N, C-alpha and C positions, 0 to 999 in steps of 0.2 A: 432470602431473596438475593440474587446476585447484585453486587455493588458495581454497576457499570461506570466506567471512568469518563463519562461524557454526559452533558446535560440532556434531559428529555427534549425530543423534537430537534435533535442535532442534524446537521448536514456537513459534509466535507467533500474535498476533491480526492481523486485517486492519486494524483501526483503531478503529471506533466501538464504544462501549459505552452501556448505558442509564444514566439518572440525570443529575444535575447537579453532583455532588461530585467534583471532579478529584482531590483528595487520596485519597479512598477508591478511586477508579478506579485510581490509580497503585499503591496498596497491593495491590489485587487482581492487577494485571498483574505487579508485581515478585514477588509470592508465587507465582503460578500459572505464570509463564513465565520462569524464571530464566535460561535459556540465550539467549533472544532477546526481551527485553521491548520494548514499544513505547510511545510516547507516545499515550495514548488520546484519542479525540475524543468529545465529548459533545454531539451535536446537539440534545438536549432543552433545552439552555440557550437556544435560539432563534437569531435571525439573527446571523450572525458566527461561530456555532459549527457551522453547516452546512458541508458539504464545499466548496461553491462559495465561500461568503463567507470561510471560514477561509483558503483558498488565495489568494483574490483580495486578501486583506489583505497578502500577501507581495509583490505586484506592485510593481516599482520605478518610481516616477514615473508611475504610472498609477492614480490614485485611483478608487474605486468607491463607489456608493451604492445604497440600496434604493429602488426605485420600483415601486409597484403589486405589491409582493411579489417582485420579481425584481431581481437585481443588474445594474447597468449602469455603464458608464464615466462618471465624473463630471468636471466641470470643475476641481474643487479638492477637497481632503480635507474631509470633514465628520464629523458625529457617528457615522454608520454605520460609517465606516472606523475611527474611534477606538474604537468598541465592539469591533469585530473584533480590532483589534490589542491592546486591553486584555485580551480573553479569552485570547489566545495568550500574552501576557506573564505572566498569572497562571498559566497552565499550565506555562510554563517555570520560573517561580518555585517552583511545587510540585514539579516534576520535580527541580530542584536540591536541594530540601529532602528529599523522600522517598527520593531515590537517593544521598544523601550517603554516600560511602564504598563504595557498592554495587559500583561498577565499578573500584575501585582495589585490590582484593585478589582473590586466587584463591578460587574457591568450587566448588560442585558442577559448574558449567559447564566449569570448567577441566580436569576429569578426562577428558574425551573430545573434546578439540578435534580437528577433522578433519585438520588439517595442522600440522606443527611450525611454530611462530611465529604461528599464527592467534590473534588476540586472543580470549580466552575470553568477553568481555563486550561483545558488540555491542549497540547500541541503535537501534531502528528508529523513524523518524518518517515521516509521510505527507503528501503534497500532491497536489492534483488536477493532472492533466497539462494541457499546452497545448491539446489538442483538446477535452477535456472542459470546460475553462474557456471556450474559444471558442464551444462550443455552449450554455453555460449563462450567459454574461454578454452583456448587450445593449449595442449602440452607443447613444450619446446620442440619435440620431435614431430609435431603435427597431430591432428586429430583432437577431438574434444576431450577435456579432462574426464568427462563422463565415461570414456571407454576404459579407463583405469580406475576401478572402484577404490583402490587404496589411495590414489591421488585425490579422488573426490572426497574421501574422508578427511584428508589433510586440508583440502580447501575449506570444508565445512568448519574445521577447528580454527583455521585462520580467520574465517569470516566471523565466527563467534567472538574471538578476541577483538577484532576490529569493530564489531557492533557494540561491544561493551564500552570501548573507549569513545565511540561516536555518540552514544546516548549520554554518557557522562559529560561530554563536551557541550552538547546542546543544552543540557540542563544547567550547566554552569554559565553559559552565555545568556540564557533567558530566565532570569530569576522569576519565581512564581509559577512557571509553567510546569505542568505534569506531562512528561513526554509519553506519547503513545507511538509505538513502532509498527509500521506496516511492512511486512515482508512480501515482496512480489514474487510469485511462483507460477508464471504463465506456462512454463515448460513442464511442470510437474506431472500433469496427466500423460504427456507423451513419454516422459522418463519412465513412469510406472508401466506403461503399455509397450515399451520397446519400440517406439515410433520415431526416435531421434535419429536422423540420417547420419551415416558415417562420412568421412572426408570425401569419399568418391561420389557419394549421393546414390550409389547403386544398392546399398544395403542399409540396415539400421543397427544401432548399438543395442546390446542386450539390455533387457529390462532390469530395473532395480527392484529388489524385493521390498514389499511394503514396510517390513520391520526396519530395514536399513534406511529407507527414506524417512521414516518417522523419527528414528534416532538422530539423524543428522539435523533435521529441522528442529527437533526438540532441543538440541544443544545450542542452537542460535537463540531460540526463544528464552531458554534459561539464562543465557549470557546477557541478554538485553536487560533483564531485571525490571521491566516495565510491562504494562499491558501490550499484547501483541495482536495485531490484526493480520491475517494472511490473505492476500489478494490473489485471485486467479481469474483471468478473463477468458479462459479456454473452456470448451465443453468438457464435461466429465470431471468436475472438481471433486477430489476425494475428501469430502467433508469430514468423514469419520477420522481419517488420518490427521487432518489439521487439528481437530479437537483433541485427539490423543497426543499430539505434539505439544499441547499446552496453549494453543491459541485462545485468546479471550473472545475473538470474533472472526468471522470470515467475510470477505468482500467478494461479491459475485455480480456478474451481469445477469439480471433477472431474465432476460430474453433467452439465455442459454440454459436455464434450469428446467430440466425435463422430468427428473425423478424427484418427487417431493418428499418421499419417505426419509431418506438420509438427512435432508435439511430439517424436516419436522422433528426428528429424533434429537438432533443436535440443539435446536432451539429449545425444545422441551427440557433439555438438560442444562440450559442456561447460556448456550453460546450466543454471543451477539451477532447481529447481521448488519453488514454495511451493504445496503441494497442498491445496486446499480440500476436505478429506475429512470434516470434522465438520459434521453438519447444524446449521443455525442456527434451525430451527423447534422445535416441541414434541419432535421426536425426539432433541434434545440433552439431554433431561432426566436420563438415567441416564449418569453419566460412565463407569462401568465398562463397560456394554454398548456405548456409542458409541465408546469408545476402541478396543475390539477390532474393531468394524465399520470404523472409520476406518482402522486399520492394515491390515486385510484389503483394503479398497478400494484403498489405495496399492500394496500388494503385488501385487494382481491387475493393476493398470495396468502396473506395472513389469515383471511377467512377460510380459504381452501385448506389451510393447514389445521384449522379448527381451534386457533388460540383466541382468547378474549382480547378485544381491541384495547382494553385498558393497559395491557402489557406492552403494546406495540411501541409507543413513543419512547420508552426507556431502553428497550432492547434493540431497536432498529435505528440506524443512521442512514440518511438518504445520500446517495452519491450519483455522479454521472456514471454511465454504463462502463466507461473505461477512461483512459487518459485523454487529454484534450490537446496534445501537441499538434495534431493535424488540423485543428479548427482555426477559424479566424479569431482574432482577439475579441471581436464583438460576440461571436457565437460562444466562445469559451466563457466569457463573463455571463452571458445569458444562461448557460447551463449551470453555472454555480449559483446564480440567483434563483433559478428554478428549483435546484436542490434545496436551498435554504427555505424557500416558500413552501415546498412540499413537506419539509420537516415540520413547519408550523401548522400545516393542514392536518398532519397526522397527530400532532399534539392536541389540536382542537378536537379531533375525532375521539381520541383516547379519553378526553375529559367530559365528553357528552354523556 
Protein backbone atom coordinates (compact mmCIF):
# COMPACT_ATOMS: atom_id res chain seq x y z
CA UNK A 1 0.00 0.00 0.00
CA UNK A 2 1.22 3.50 -0.82
CA UNK A 3 2.77 5.38 2.08
CA UNK A 4 1.06 8.77 1.76
CA UNK A 5 3.02 11.53 3.47
CA UNK A 6 0.06 13.17 5.15
CA UNK A 7 -2.29 12.03 7.92
CA UNK A 8 -5.67 10.48 7.17
CA UNK A 9 -8.50 12.99 6.96
CA UNK A 10 -6.15 15.83 6.03
CA UNK A 11 -7.01 19.15 4.46
CA UNK A 12 -4.83 21.91 3.08
CA UNK A 13 -4.97 25.13 1.08
CA UNK A 14 -4.01 25.57 -2.54
CA UNK A 15 -1.66 28.45 -1.80
CA UNK A 16 -2.87 32.03 -2.09
CA UNK A 17 -4.71 33.99 0.58
CA UNK A 18 -5.97 37.58 0.73
CA UNK A 19 -4.14 40.41 2.46
CA UNK A 20 -0.54 41.48 2.89
CA UNK A 21 0.34 40.33 6.43
CA UNK A 22 2.30 37.07 6.16
CA UNK A 23 2.46 36.59 9.94
CA UNK A 24 -1.33 36.71 10.21
CA UNK A 25 -1.74 34.46 7.17
CA UNK A 26 0.55 31.87 8.74
CA UNK A 27 -1.35 32.00 12.02
CA UNK A 28 -4.58 31.32 10.12
CA UNK A 29 -3.07 28.41 8.18
CA UNK A 30 -1.40 26.81 11.20
CA UNK A 31 -4.61 27.14 13.19
CA UNK A 32 -7.07 25.97 10.54
CA UNK A 33 -5.00 23.30 8.78
CA UNK A 34 -3.04 21.48 11.50
CA UNK A 35 -2.57 18.22 9.56
CA UNK A 36 -1.10 19.69 6.36
CA UNK A 37 -0.33 23.42 6.65
CA UNK A 38 1.17 25.33 3.74
CA UNK A 39 3.28 28.42 3.27
CA UNK A 40 0.69 30.96 2.09
CA UNK A 41 1.18 33.24 -0.90
CA UNK A 42 -0.07 36.82 -0.71
CA UNK A 43 -0.21 38.25 -4.24
CA UNK A 44 -1.88 41.45 -2.98
CA UNK A 45 1.61 42.60 -1.99
CA UNK A 46 2.31 43.29 -5.65
CA UNK A 47 4.99 42.27 -8.15
CA UNK A 48 7.20 39.53 -6.82
CA UNK A 49 4.39 38.11 -4.72
CA UNK A 50 2.46 36.95 -7.79
CA UNK A 51 2.71 33.29 -8.77
CA UNK A 52 4.98 33.91 -11.78
CA UNK A 53 7.30 36.42 -10.13
CA UNK A 54 7.58 34.49 -6.87
CA UNK A 55 8.62 31.31 -8.67
CA UNK A 56 10.81 33.13 -11.19
CA UNK A 57 12.80 34.40 -8.23
CA UNK A 58 13.86 30.82 -7.55
CA UNK A 59 15.43 30.32 -10.99
CA UNK A 60 19.14 29.50 -10.78
CA UNK A 61 21.42 31.76 -12.81
CA UNK A 62 18.48 33.03 -14.85
CA UNK A 63 17.57 36.52 -13.59
CA UNK A 64 14.23 38.12 -14.36
CA UNK A 65 12.84 41.64 -14.42
CA UNK A 66 9.53 43.41 -14.93
CA UNK A 67 8.97 45.10 -18.28
CA UNK A 68 5.62 46.65 -19.24
CA UNK A 69 3.95 44.72 -16.46
CA UNK A 70 5.29 41.30 -17.50
CA UNK A 71 8.17 39.21 -16.28
CA UNK A 72 11.00 38.61 -18.72
CA UNK A 73 14.48 37.14 -18.73
CA UNK A 74 17.05 39.81 -17.83
CA UNK A 75 20.73 40.21 -18.57
CA UNK A 76 21.63 40.60 -14.92
CA UNK A 77 19.94 40.69 -11.52
CA UNK A 78 18.19 43.96 -10.69
CA UNK A 79 15.82 45.53 -8.22
CA UNK A 80 12.77 43.54 -9.37
CA UNK A 81 14.54 40.27 -8.64
CA UNK A 82 15.81 41.62 -5.31
CA UNK A 83 12.27 42.56 -4.30
CA UNK A 84 10.97 39.12 -5.26
CA UNK A 85 13.65 37.35 -3.25
CA UNK A 86 13.26 39.72 -0.31
CA UNK A 87 9.54 38.93 -0.11
CA UNK A 88 10.21 35.21 -0.05
CA UNK A 89 12.98 35.66 2.51
CA UNK A 90 10.57 37.53 4.79
CA UNK A 91 8.01 34.77 4.36
CA UNK A 92 10.53 32.13 5.34
CA UNK A 93 11.62 34.19 8.34
CA UNK A 94 8.01 34.41 9.48
CA UNK A 95 7.45 30.72 8.81
CA UNK A 96 10.37 29.84 11.06
CA UNK A 97 9.06 32.18 13.76
CA UNK A 98 5.37 31.27 13.63
CA UNK A 99 6.03 27.53 13.34
CA UNK A 100 8.74 27.36 15.99
CA UNK A 101 8.27 23.99 17.71
CA UNK A 102 5.10 23.28 15.73
CA UNK A 103 6.57 20.38 13.76
CA UNK A 104 8.83 19.02 16.47
CA UNK A 105 6.22 17.42 18.72
CA UNK A 106 3.26 15.15 18.28
CA UNK A 107 -0.13 16.74 18.19
CA UNK A 108 -3.63 16.28 16.84
CA UNK A 109 -2.29 15.31 13.43
CA UNK A 110 -0.28 12.46 14.87
CA UNK A 111 -3.31 10.57 16.11
CA UNK A 112 -4.47 9.39 12.70
CA UNK A 113 -1.42 9.05 10.48
CA UNK A 114 -2.31 6.97 7.42
CA UNK A 115 0.70 4.67 7.65
CA UNK A 116 3.04 3.62 10.42
CA UNK A 117 6.13 5.77 10.21
CA UNK A 118 4.43 8.55 8.25
CA UNK A 119 5.52 11.91 9.66
CA UNK A 120 2.55 13.54 11.30
CA UNK A 121 3.58 17.10 10.42
CA UNK A 122 4.11 17.64 6.71
CA UNK A 123 4.50 21.21 5.41
CA UNK A 124 3.54 22.18 1.86
CA UNK A 125 5.19 24.87 -0.23
CA UNK A 126 4.18 25.89 -3.76
CA UNK A 127 6.03 26.88 -6.94
CA UNK A 128 4.88 27.46 -10.50
CA UNK A 129 5.80 24.64 -12.83
CA UNK A 130 8.15 24.81 -15.82
CA UNK A 131 5.41 25.09 -18.45
CA UNK A 132 3.40 27.71 -16.61
CA UNK A 133 6.59 29.74 -16.22
CA UNK A 134 7.51 29.20 -19.88
CA UNK A 135 4.10 30.57 -20.86
CA UNK A 136 4.25 33.45 -18.38
CA UNK A 137 7.82 34.73 -18.72
CA UNK A 138 9.07 36.51 -21.83
CA UNK A 139 12.34 36.28 -23.69
CA UNK A 140 14.59 39.38 -23.76
CA UNK A 141 13.60 39.93 -27.41
CA UNK A 142 9.90 39.56 -26.64
CA UNK A 143 7.43 36.72 -26.73
CA UNK A 144 6.96 33.94 -24.23
CA UNK A 145 9.84 31.61 -23.43
CA UNK A 146 7.47 28.90 -24.65
CA UNK A 147 7.96 29.97 -28.27
CA UNK A 148 11.59 28.76 -28.08
CA UNK A 149 11.57 25.15 -26.93
CA UNK A 150 15.32 25.22 -26.31
CA UNK A 151 14.87 28.19 -23.99
CA UNK A 152 12.00 26.38 -22.29
CA UNK A 153 14.30 23.42 -21.56
CA UNK A 154 16.89 25.78 -20.07
CA UNK A 155 14.21 27.39 -17.92
CA UNK A 156 13.08 23.96 -16.65
CA UNK A 157 16.67 23.05 -15.75
CA UNK A 158 17.10 26.38 -13.94
CA UNK A 159 13.84 25.86 -12.06
CA UNK A 160 14.91 22.35 -11.04
CA UNK A 161 18.08 23.74 -9.43
CA UNK A 162 16.14 26.53 -7.76
CA UNK A 163 13.54 24.13 -6.39
CA UNK A 164 16.25 21.85 -5.01
CA UNK A 165 17.75 24.76 -3.07
CA UNK A 166 14.36 26.11 -1.95
CA UNK A 167 13.16 22.78 -0.54
CA UNK A 168 16.45 22.33 1.31
CA UNK A 169 16.19 25.82 2.81
CA UNK A 170 12.61 25.31 3.98
CA UNK A 171 13.57 22.00 5.61
CA UNK A 172 16.51 23.65 7.36
CA UNK A 173 14.42 26.53 8.66
CA UNK A 174 11.57 24.37 9.99
CA UNK A 175 13.05 21.46 11.97
CA UNK A 176 10.82 18.42 12.17
CA UNK A 177 8.73 19.28 9.11
CA UNK A 178 8.57 16.98 6.13
CA UNK A 179 8.36 19.23 3.08
CA UNK A 180 5.77 18.47 0.44
CA UNK A 181 6.12 20.44 -2.80
CA UNK A 182 3.15 21.60 -4.84
CA UNK A 183 3.93 22.44 -8.47
CA UNK A 184 1.30 24.72 -9.99
CA UNK A 185 0.71 24.06 -13.69
CA UNK A 186 -2.50 25.90 -14.68
CA UNK A 187 -1.12 26.58 -18.18
CA UNK A 188 -0.17 22.98 -18.94
CA UNK A 189 -3.38 21.95 -20.77
CA UNK A 190 -3.09 25.01 -23.02
CA UNK A 191 0.60 24.34 -23.63
CA UNK A 192 -0.14 20.77 -24.72
CA UNK A 193 -3.04 21.83 -26.93
CA UNK A 194 -1.26 24.76 -28.60
CA UNK A 195 -3.66 27.32 -27.14
CA UNK A 196 -1.15 29.77 -25.60
CA UNK A 197 -1.43 33.06 -27.54
CA UNK A 198 1.63 34.66 -29.12
CA UNK A 199 2.70 38.23 -28.37
CA UNK A 200 0.30 39.74 -30.91
CA UNK A 201 -2.64 37.73 -29.65
CA UNK A 202 -3.66 36.90 -33.21
CA UNK A 203 -2.12 33.42 -33.23
CA UNK A 204 -1.02 30.72 -30.82
CA UNK A 205 2.32 29.14 -30.05
CA UNK A 206 2.97 25.63 -31.29
CA UNK A 207 1.98 22.79 -29.00
CA UNK A 208 4.54 21.02 -26.86
CA UNK A 209 4.75 17.27 -27.35
CA UNK A 210 3.63 15.15 -24.42
CA UNK A 211 7.02 13.47 -24.02
CA UNK A 212 8.78 16.85 -23.90
CA UNK A 213 6.31 18.21 -21.35
CA UNK A 214 6.66 15.10 -19.20
CA UNK A 215 10.46 15.20 -19.23
CA UNK A 216 10.65 18.84 -18.13
CA UNK A 217 8.14 18.38 -15.33
CA UNK A 218 9.83 15.15 -14.23
CA UNK A 219 13.17 16.95 -13.95
CA UNK A 220 11.69 19.37 -11.43
CA UNK A 221 9.96 16.57 -9.53
CA UNK A 222 13.23 14.62 -9.24
CA UNK A 223 15.18 17.69 -8.17
CA UNK A 224 12.75 18.41 -5.34
CA UNK A 225 13.57 15.10 -3.67
CA UNK A 226 10.32 15.22 -1.67
CA UNK A 227 6.72 14.16 -2.36
CA UNK A 228 5.28 16.35 -5.13
CA UNK A 229 1.67 17.36 -5.73
CA UNK A 230 0.94 18.85 -9.15
CA UNK A 231 -1.94 21.33 -9.11
CA UNK A 232 -3.92 22.35 -12.17
CA UNK A 233 -7.16 24.31 -11.87
CA UNK A 234 -7.86 24.34 -15.64
CA UNK A 235 -10.12 21.98 -17.60
CA UNK A 236 -8.50 19.00 -19.26
CA UNK A 237 -5.85 18.16 -16.67
CA UNK A 238 -3.44 15.58 -18.21
CA UNK A 239 -3.56 13.24 -15.23
CA UNK A 240 -1.59 10.46 -16.91
CA UNK A 241 1.22 12.87 -17.77
CA UNK A 242 1.43 14.11 -14.19
CA UNK A 243 1.61 10.57 -12.90
CA UNK A 244 4.28 9.66 -15.46
CA UNK A 245 6.31 12.69 -14.35
CA UNK A 246 6.54 11.25 -10.85
CA UNK A 247 3.84 13.18 -9.00
CA UNK A 248 2.71 11.61 -5.74
CA UNK A 249 -0.65 13.36 -6.01
CA UNK A 250 -2.67 15.61 -8.28
CA UNK A 251 -4.69 18.62 -7.11
CA UNK A 252 -7.88 19.36 -9.06
CA UNK A 253 -11.02 21.47 -8.95
CA UNK A 254 -13.62 18.71 -8.80
CA UNK A 255 -16.14 20.85 -10.68
CA UNK A 256 -13.88 20.69 -13.75
CA UNK A 257 -13.49 16.90 -13.77
CA UNK A 258 -15.58 15.57 -16.67
CA UNK A 259 -13.74 12.39 -17.66
CA UNK A 260 -13.51 10.00 -14.73
CA UNK A 261 -11.57 7.21 -16.44
CA UNK A 262 -8.06 8.78 -16.34
CA UNK A 263 -8.59 9.87 -12.75
CA UNK A 264 -9.84 6.45 -11.73
CA UNK A 265 -6.91 4.69 -13.38
CA UNK A 266 -4.41 6.98 -11.64
CA UNK A 267 -6.05 6.61 -8.24
CA UNK A 268 -6.18 2.84 -8.66
CA UNK A 269 -2.42 2.93 -9.34
CA UNK A 270 -1.87 4.81 -6.07
CA UNK A 271 -1.90 8.48 -7.06
CA UNK A 272 -3.06 10.73 -4.24
CA UNK A 273 -5.89 13.19 -4.85
CA UNK A 274 -6.02 16.72 -3.47
CA UNK A 275 -9.71 17.23 -4.05
CA UNK A 276 -10.77 20.82 -4.67
CA UNK A 277 -14.21 20.40 -3.14
CA UNK A 278 -14.77 23.62 -1.16
CA UNK A 279 -16.12 26.52 -3.25
CA UNK A 280 -13.85 29.55 -3.36
CA UNK A 281 -16.60 32.08 -4.10
CA UNK A 282 -19.49 33.41 -2.00
CA UNK A 283 -20.73 29.84 -1.44
CA UNK A 284 -17.83 29.29 0.95
CA UNK A 285 -19.37 31.64 3.50
CA UNK A 286 -20.91 29.01 5.80
CA UNK A 287 -18.25 26.63 7.05
CA UNK A 288 -20.72 24.11 8.46
CA UNK A 289 -22.86 23.85 5.31
CA UNK A 290 -19.95 23.86 2.89
CA UNK A 291 -18.01 21.22 4.82
CA UNK A 292 -20.93 18.81 4.57
CA UNK A 293 -21.38 19.58 0.88
CA UNK A 294 -17.65 19.25 0.23
CA UNK A 295 -17.46 15.88 1.96
CA UNK A 296 -20.47 14.64 0.03
CA UNK A 297 -18.94 15.87 -3.23
CA UNK A 298 -15.79 13.85 -2.57
CA UNK A 299 -17.74 10.79 -1.43
CA UNK A 300 -19.91 10.96 -4.53
CA UNK A 301 -16.88 11.07 -6.80
CA UNK A 302 -15.22 8.22 -4.93
CA UNK A 303 -18.29 6.03 -5.17
CA UNK A 304 -18.69 6.80 -8.88
CA UNK A 305 -15.11 5.66 -9.37
CA UNK A 306 -15.95 2.41 -7.60
CA UNK A 307 -13.35 2.53 -4.82
CA UNK A 308 -13.98 1.35 -1.25
CA UNK A 309 -14.64 4.20 1.16
CA UNK A 310 -12.07 2.83 3.61
CA UNK A 311 -9.29 3.94 1.20
CA UNK A 312 -10.58 7.48 0.86
CA UNK A 313 -9.33 9.20 4.00
CA UNK A 314 -5.73 8.20 3.44
CA UNK A 315 -5.55 8.83 -0.31
CA UNK A 316 -7.55 12.06 -0.48
CA UNK A 317 -6.76 15.50 0.93
CA UNK A 318 -9.57 18.08 0.88
CA UNK A 319 -8.78 21.56 -0.45
CA UNK A 320 -10.57 24.66 -1.65
CA UNK A 321 -11.34 24.55 -5.37
CA UNK A 322 -8.50 26.98 -6.12
CA UNK A 323 -6.56 29.82 -4.54
CA UNK A 324 -8.23 32.28 -2.17
CA UNK A 325 -6.45 35.53 -3.02
CA UNK A 326 -9.69 37.07 -4.31
CA UNK A 327 -11.75 36.16 -1.25
CA UNK A 328 -12.38 38.30 1.80
CA UNK A 329 -10.34 37.32 4.85
CA UNK A 330 -13.48 35.96 6.51
CA UNK A 331 -14.47 33.89 3.46
CA UNK A 332 -10.92 32.58 3.07
CA UNK A 333 -10.81 31.43 6.69
CA UNK A 334 -14.27 29.86 6.32
CA UNK A 335 -13.09 27.92 3.25
CA UNK A 336 -10.07 26.55 5.13
CA UNK A 337 -12.26 25.63 8.10
CA UNK A 338 -14.69 23.89 5.77
CA UNK A 339 -11.89 21.92 4.16
CA UNK A 340 -10.63 20.79 7.57
CA UNK A 341 -14.10 19.77 8.73
CA UNK A 342 -14.77 17.97 5.44
CA UNK A 343 -11.58 15.98 5.92
CA UNK A 344 -12.78 14.92 9.36
CA UNK A 345 -16.14 13.88 7.90
CA UNK A 346 -14.39 11.72 5.33
CA UNK A 347 -12.26 10.12 8.05
CA UNK A 348 -15.42 9.27 10.00
CA UNK A 349 -17.02 7.81 6.86
CA UNK A 350 -13.94 5.68 6.16
CA UNK A 351 -14.03 4.28 9.69
CA UNK A 352 -17.72 3.35 9.63
